N, C-alpha and C positions, 0 to 999 in steps of 0.2 A: 347549496340550495337543494330543496327537496320538493318535488311535486307530490302533494299529499293525497292519500286515500283513493287511489284510482286503480290499484292492481286487481281488485276483486270485482270490477265492473264487468262481469261475464254475461249478465242477462241482457244487456243492451247491445274479451285477455288470449382453396392452393400446388509431332509424333516422331517417334524415332524414325530414322530413315527406312527401316525395314518394315514399318507399320503404317497403315492407313485407316481411315474411318469413312465408311459410306453407309447410307441408310438402306436397310434391307427389310423385306417382309418378315413377319414373325410367325412362321407356321408351327412353332413348337410350344407356344404358350396359349393359355386360355385368354380370351379377350378381357382387357382390363375393365372392371366394373366402374361405374360412375362413382367418384368419391362421395358425392352428395347422397347417393343411395346406399352406399355400403355401411354395414353396421360397424361401429367403433367399439373396441373392447379395451377397458382400462383395468389393469390388475390392481389388487389391493396394494397400496404403497407400504413400504417398510415402516413408515411413520404411523400408518393407520389412518391418515387423513388425506383426502383428495383436495388440493387447491382447486377452486372453481373460478373460471372467468365467465362472465355473463353479459347479456345484452337484453334490452327490453324490460318493461315494467308494466304489466297489464296484458290485455287480450290482443292488442295490436290492430284493432279495427278502426278505420276512419282516421281522424286527426291524431297525430302524435304531439303531445305537449312539448316535449324536448325538440321534436322536429320543427314545430311552429317557432320555437325560440331560435333554432339554427337558421330557419328560412328568413326570419325577420332580421337577424343580425347580419346575414350575408356571409359569404365565404370568399376566399382569394379568387379574384376573377369573376365573382358572381355577386351582384348587388343584392341587398335585402329586398324581400317581398312585402307588399302591402297586405292587409288582412283579406281583401277580396281575392288576391292571387293565392294566398295560403289556403283559403276555403276551396278555390277551384282546383288546387293540387290534391287536397285530401278528399274532396267529394266531387270527383269529375262527373260532368253531365248535369250538374245542378246550376241554379241561378240564385241571385240574391234578391229578396223581396221583402215587403212589409208583413209583419206578423198578423195584422188584423186584430179584430176584437175592439172593445170599448176604448176609444182614444188611442188605438194601436198599442194598448197596454192592458191586456186581458188579466182577469183575476186568476191566480194560481193557488190551488189548495195543496199544502205541503204537510205530509205526516211527519211529526217529530217522533221518530222511532224510539221506542222504549219509554216514552213519557206517558204517564197515565194520570197524573195529578196536575192541577192548574191553579197554583197559588199566584195571585197577581198583586203587586204592591199598589197600595192605595195612592192615587194621584188625582189632582183636580181634573175633572172632565171624564174620569173613568166611568164607563157604563157597562151594563150587563143586559143580556136577554136570556130569559129562561124559556121563551117560546118564540123562536124565529118565525113561526107561521102567523103570528098575530099581526094586526095592522101596524104598518110602519116598522115591522121587525120586532116589535115588543121590547124596544130598548128602554132602559131606565138608568138615569144617572145615579150613581151610588153616593151616599152621604159620607162626609169626612169623619163623622162621629156617630156612635150608636149608644143609645141609652138603654141600660138593662139593670134591673134590680134597683132602680132609683139612682143609678150612677151613669154618668156620661163618659164614654171612653173614645179617645182618638183611634181610628182604625189604622192598623199597620198593613194588613193585606186581606184580600178576599179570595175565596175559591168556591168551586162547586163540586159536589160529590153526589153520586147516585145512591139511592137507598133501595133496600129490598123489603118487601112486606114481611111482617113477623110470622105470618102463616107459612109453615114449611111447604104446603102444597101450592102456595102462590107462585106466580111467574118470577123469573130471575130478576127482573127489573120492574120497579114500581114508579120511580120518579126521581127528582133532583132536590137537593138542599143547596141554597145559597148560604155560604157560611162566612164568618168574619173572625179575625184575630186582632185584638187591640194591642197597642204598644205595650210591651213588657210581659204579655201573656205567652204561654207556651203551646196552646192548642186552639183549634177552631171551634166556634160555637155556631149552632144553627141560627140563621137569620130569617130565611124564608123557604117555605116548602112549595115545590111545584110538582104535584102528582102527574103521572103520565095519563094522557087521555086514552091511550090504548096500550096496556101493559105489554112489555117485551117487544116493543117496536123501536125502530131506529129513530134516534133523536139527538139533537145537539143543543148545547148552550154555548154562550160566547161572551167574551169581553172585548171591548175596543176603547179607543180614546181618540175621537175625531179631532181634538184640539192639537194633539201632537203626532198622531198616526203611529204611535209606538206604545208598547206595554213592557213593564218590568216583571218578569216571571221569576218568583222565588221569594226571598225576604228582603227587607229594606237594606240589609247589610251584605247580602250575598244574592245577587240576581243576575239574570241575563236579559238583554233587551231584544225584543222582537218587533218588527214592523207589521202593520196590518191588524188582523182580527184573530185572536186565539180562541179556538173552539174546543169544547170538551164533547167528544162524539161517542155515542153509544150505538154500536152496530154489530152485526154478525162478523165473526172472524173470517179470515180468508177461506178457510175450509167450509164455512157456512154452518157450522155445528155448535158454535158457542158465542154467546154475547160478550163482547169486550168493550173496554173504554180506552180511547186513545186521544192524543192532543193533536190538533191540526192548526197550522198557521195559514190563514187565507189572506193573501196580499197581492198587490199588483206585480206583474211580471218584472218590471224594471226595478222595483224595490227588492224583489227576490234576488235578482242578479247581483245587487250590491253585496249580498251576504254569501253568494256562491263563488263568484269569480276569484276573489283573493284566497279562497280556501281550496280552489282547484288548480290554481297556478300562482306562483309568487308574483305579487304586484310589482316587484322591482324589475321584472323581466322587460324585454324590449316592448315598446309601445304597441307595435303592430301584432306582436305575439299575444299580448293581453287583450287586445281588441278581438283577435281571432277567438280567444277563449270566451269572451263575452257573447259573440255570435253563435259559437258552437253550443254554449250552455243555454242560451235563449231558444235555439232550435230544438235541442234535446228536450227541454222542459215543455215546449209547445207540442212536440210530438206526443209526449206523455199525456198532456192535457187533452189532446184530441182523441186519444185512444184509451182513456180511462173508462172502465165499465160504468154504465149509468148508475148502478146501485152502489158504487163505492163513494165514500165520503171524502176522498182525497185524490189528487191527480198524480202526485209524485212523492218522493220521500227525501229526507235530509242526510242519507248515508251513501256509502259507495255503491250500494245497490242501485241508486239513481244518480244523484249528484250531492256533493257535500255542501250543505248549508249550515252555517254557524251564526251565532247572534251578532247583533249590530256592532258589538265591541270589536269584532274582527275586520270591520270595513277599512278600506285603504283609499286615500285620495286618488292614487294613480289607477286603481281598478275602477273606482267610481267614474273617473274621466273616460275610461274605455267603454263603460256601459253607456254613458251619455253620448259619446262619439258615434256609437253604432245603434242608437236607440231604435227599437222596433224592427231591426233587420234580422232576418233569418235566412237559412239555406233552404231553398225550395226545390222540390222535385215534383214535376207534374202538377204544379200549383199549390202544393201543400208542404208544410214544414217536414224536412227529411228526418230520418232516424240518424241523427248526427252523433254517432258513437265516437268516443275519443278515449285515449289512455295516456299514461305518462310517457311511455316510449314503446316504439315498435321494433327497436333494435336494428333499424336500417331496412326493414322490409315490412310493408303493410300486408295484412291478411284479409282474405275475402270475408265480408261480414253478412253475406246473404242478401244484399240489396245491390242494384245496378251501380250505385255510386260508392259502395263500400268494396273497393277492388283490391286485388292482390298485385302489388308492384313494389319495386325498390324505392326506398326513401333516402335520397342523398343528404337530407338535412338532419336526420337523427343519428347522432354519434354517441349517445349515452351508453356507458358500460358500467358494470359493477363487478365486484369480487366477493367470494364467500368461501366456505369450506364445507365438506361433507365427510364426517368421520365414519369409519367402519363400525364403531360402536353404536352410533345413532342409527345407521342402516340396519344393523342386526337387531336393535331394539324395536325398530319400526316394523320389521318383517322377521320375527323370531323363528319362523319355520325354516329359514335358509340355513340355520346353524352358523358356522363361521364364514364370513364373507370372503369370496375368492376374487370375483370380478364383476364389473358392470359393463353391459353391452348396450349401446345406444343406437337407435334408428331415428332419422330426421325427416322433415317434410320437404326438403330440397329447396327451400326459399331463403336465400340470404347467406350471410357469413357462416362458415363452418358446415354448410349444408342445411342450415335452417334450425328451426325449433325442434326439440326432442319430442318425438311422438310416442315412443315406448322405451322402457328400460328393462332389460333382462338382468335380474339381480341373482347371480350365481353363487351358491354357497356350498358348504360341505355336505349338506343334507338334501337340498333341492334347489331348483331355480324358480323364482317368482317373477312374473312379468307384470309391470304396472305402466300406466300412462306417464308421459313426460310431466303432465300437470300434477299428477298425484305424487310423483317423486319430488318435484320442485316444492310442492306444498309441505311435504313431510320434512324436507331439509331446510325450509325457511328461505327459499330462493325467491327473487323478485318475479321470475317468469320461468317458463320451460325452455327459454332460449339460453342454454348454458353449455359449457364444455369443460370437462375436467382437464386440468393442466398436468400432463403426464410428468410424473416425478422421476421416471426411470425409462429411458429410451435405449436405443441400441448402442449408445456410446460406451457403456461398460463392457460390451463384448468386443469392441474394436477400439484400440489395438488389443489383441489377445495377449494378456499379461499374466504370466504364471508366477512371477517373482515379486509382485507387489511394489514395483518401482515405477509404474506408469508407462513402461515402454513395452513394445511388442516383442514377443519371444517366438522362437521357432522350436516346435516339438517334433522329434523324430524317433524312430525305433531302429535299432540295428536289425537289419533284415534277417540275418542268420540266427539271431538269438532272441529277438523280440524285446531286448532290453531298451527301456525308454531313456532318452537323453533330451534335456531341455537346454537350448542354446539361448541364453539371455541376451536380448538386444541392448546395445549401449547407446543407441541413437546414431544417426549418420550412416546407418547400414553396417555397423560393426557388431561383433559378438564378444561376450565375456566367456570365461571358462565354462564349459558345459556342466550341468548338474545331472548326475546319474541317479535315476530312480529304479533301483533293482527290485523294489517291492511290488511294483505294478506290472502285471503280465497281461498283455492283450495281443490279439492277432493284428499286426500292423495293417493288413489289408482291410480289416473291419473296424479300425479305430479312427477317430477324428476329434478335432478340437471343437467343443461346443460353445466356447465363449463363456460368458457369465450366466450360469444356469439358475442360480438362486438369487438371494438378495444381496450377496457380497459383490466384490469388485474383481475377484481373481478368476482367471479363465479355468474352465473345467474340461475334463476329458470324457469322452463317451466311446463305447464300443459295443458291437453286437457279439454276444457270447455264442459258443458252439450250439447251444440249445435254442438259439433264435431270440433270446431275451435282450432287451436294450438296457445297458448298464451305464450308470453315471458315476464318475470318479471325481469327487470334489477336490479342487485345487487347494493346497495348503498355504499357498503364498510364498513358498520357498523353492519352487520348481519341482515339487513332488506332489503326489496325489493320495487321497484317502482311499479307503476300501470301497468296493463297488456297491451301488444301490440300484436295485432292479426297478426300472420305470415301467416296463411292460413286456409282453411276449408277442411272438408272431412276426418278428422282423428278419427271420432267416432268408426270406425271399427278396430282400432289398439288395440290389446290386451296387449301390453307392449311397452314402450318407454324408452330410456336411453340415456343420454349424453355420448359421447365416445371420446371427444377431436378430434384431427385431424386424421381421419381414412383414408382419401383419399390422403393425402400428399400435399394438396394445400395451407396449411398455415392457414386455417380457421377451427373453431370447427364444428363438425358434430354431428348428432343424428342418432341412429338406432331405428327402430320400427318394430315390428312384426305384420303382418296383421292376420286376422282370418283364412286365408287359409294357414298359416305357412310360407309365404314368408317373408324374412328378407329384410327390405328396408333401404337404406342409404339416409338420408336427409342432403344434403350438405349445410353447411352454407357459406355465402359469406364474412365472417369476418367483416361485417359492420352492422350486426343486421338483416340480411335477409336470405332468402333461395335461393339457386341456382337451386334446383330441387330434384327429387327423382329417385332412380334406385334400381333394385333388385340385391342384393349381395348374396343371399342364399335362399334355399328352404328347407322344411321339419323341420322348427324350432318350429313347434307347440308342439313338445314333450318336450320342455324345460320349467322348472318352473321359472327360473330366467336367464336374460341376462344382462350383465353389462360390463363396461370397467374399468380396474385399471390404464389405461394409458399404458406406456411402461413397461411390466412386465418382459420381458426377456433381457432387456438391449441392444437391437439392434437399438434403436432410433425410432422405429415405434410403433404406437398405437395398442394394442392387445384387443381381446375380450374374455370374459369368459362366460360360460353357465353351468347351472346345469340341467341335463336331468332327466327324470322321475324315473330313478333308483338311483338318488342321486349322480351321478358321476359329478365331476367338471372337465370341459374340457377347455383347453387353446387353443384359436385360434390365432396364431401368425400373426400379420398384415404384409402384403407385403409392405404397404405404398401407395397403389393405390386404396384401398377400397376392396381388396380381401385378402384371407387368405391362409396360408400354412396348411398342414395336422394337424388335431387336436391332442393334446397331453393330456392324462389323468394326472391331477395334484392333484387329491384328490377323495376319495370316502366316502360314508356315510354322505354326506352333506344334505340329506333330513331331518336330525334331527335339522337343523337350520331353524328358522322361518323367518329370514331375512338375506340376504347376499348383501353387497354393497362395494363400494370402493371410497374413496375421493382422492385416489392417495397415496402419501407418507404421512402417518399419524404419524409415530414415528420420523421423521426428519432425517433419515439416507440416504436420497436420493434415496430410492428404493420403488417401489409401494407396497402397503399393501392392505389387505382385512379385512373388519369388518363383524363379524357374531354374530347374536343374537340367543341364545338358548331358548327353551320353558320356562325355569324358569326366563327369563328376563335378564339373564346375557349377557354382551357384551364382545366379545373376539376379540383380535387383532391377525391376522395371518400375520406376517411380511414376505414380499417377500425378497429373497436374491439377487435380481437384475439380475438373470440369468435364471429365469423361475421356480425356486424352492422356498422352504420355510425355514424360521428360526423357532425358537420355539414359539408356540402359547402361549398367556397369557391373563388372564381376566383383562379387564380395566374398567368395570362398572357393576352396578346392577340396577334393577328397570326399565328396558326398555320395559317391556311387553305391556305397554299401549301406546306405540309410534309406528308410522309407519315411518321407516327410508327410506328416499328418496335415490334412486340410484344415 
């Protein structure tokens, strides 16, 4: 099912016996930012296409049509609502009352947007007025036949057309011709001329049929049926600078609703939902009627800029019944019809529409979702100045799922960054609304476990302390090792080297090191336990006292690095997922008291990368990641860890799907401390000896 043509209605759119866990204050990290307020960054996927999840369809003010459907149908433990209850929920502070007007059914003038001609099929009772100001409206019944040139012809259709004076200096508009076309002919012939009494003044002509209340507009074989009176209106344009001709359908409000309700909401939906649509549409149209400028020839229009009205052929018995059941009823505020905005879906959260009854609040009834894609190629073509797309950074309004609708998008490219509104980006990508979220195609999982041999298992990388020779100890699962791989071609200072995880678009763990000149170098993993030649990522890292690969710490889908400066500041070096750096930012201060800082990946099972550190007293603290580069309050998860001469984590080393920690004691024994997947520990066990001559890389 599809609620039609509402998305553009903008004018009215988440222990071992020797260890314990107690909550501590977190004096060593910056306060965690609100996830709703934090910017989200999504790196260009390797496929070049962002999968998109979305909510909402339209501006989100007032009634949600999908919400009305959900409210009427009810939910588990929650009965369905009646239409007055639905109106009260979506327009709080209002009442239900009679619309008023002639017979509680006032006349409504609807502009048929884009229509400028008015051919009407000849029928019995059809009449025309070329001068509505005349006595009785100047109506004349049209004959079924016309005699011309001595021959009598049955009339197929009639129309009216304005004419201009032949004098070039004369006004734009001079008068009207009533014209006819007989059966079998191809064009219209003039029948009667009606000169304007005051040239270039507003005027209308009209057709109606009192006997049927309907007109067929078009030809006898291809027509659309309209209720009421069809007017051909000559008036100034909206800008007031040009005379234009348009077609207006003037008809009773209840007749108008028969042609609106099934085109705004599927007539097959729940009875109370369709009744809600009838009342909302009646109220919306009446507000338009009461606020139309006196000089304008119409009150509302037939498109999504107002409400969608289509010909009689679209009417449905069930929507007609909803109109009849709610006849004359509107939503009132302070005695007058309210500005009853509605849209297809608010995505579960209504937005403030600028009136006391158009409020911002959660909507438990609207569960409508959609999916789409956004390709890097389309983004680059839409904003060519960016060059090659690198990333998208989104900010939100803080209302609803995912932190709400997207308010702005920073489109970062190889040449520049362009910032656009959420609505502008959504429109360019063809999304239903600005309530969307890219589905990250690459999170921290490729970096944990840190796999250098392409077998999907965590490996341990170490260097012989005396010679700096690299050795990779491939994990076999269960905490065991295979024969080590010696990489004699890669030379780094073990004290300045660390495992970066997956730094580019591949799945093999990479090596990084700070060179003697202070440059940060990246050694791409070959997938066989060895590494490629160094690639310089940047300079000025000589002052860092510690660095470690941490997986995706900021939630943008790319692997990151943390580094501690000599002043104790903890820095986040964000990776772009393509083998480069996006930049640096301070994520904590006072970290100079820690002897070791590393990441096990996701240690507590919440899907976000965490950080661990051992302070000067030998306490092991867990800093649970928020997912945006900040942390929650620290938790003590171990003490007495100063007895270990090396502590690191390759992620899940025993193959149970939970992050683990490896520790070396002074006697050279290597111990596995398995995580339980919830921020705690299983039973520690020894898995190796003779590690005292090695520097284990974090």
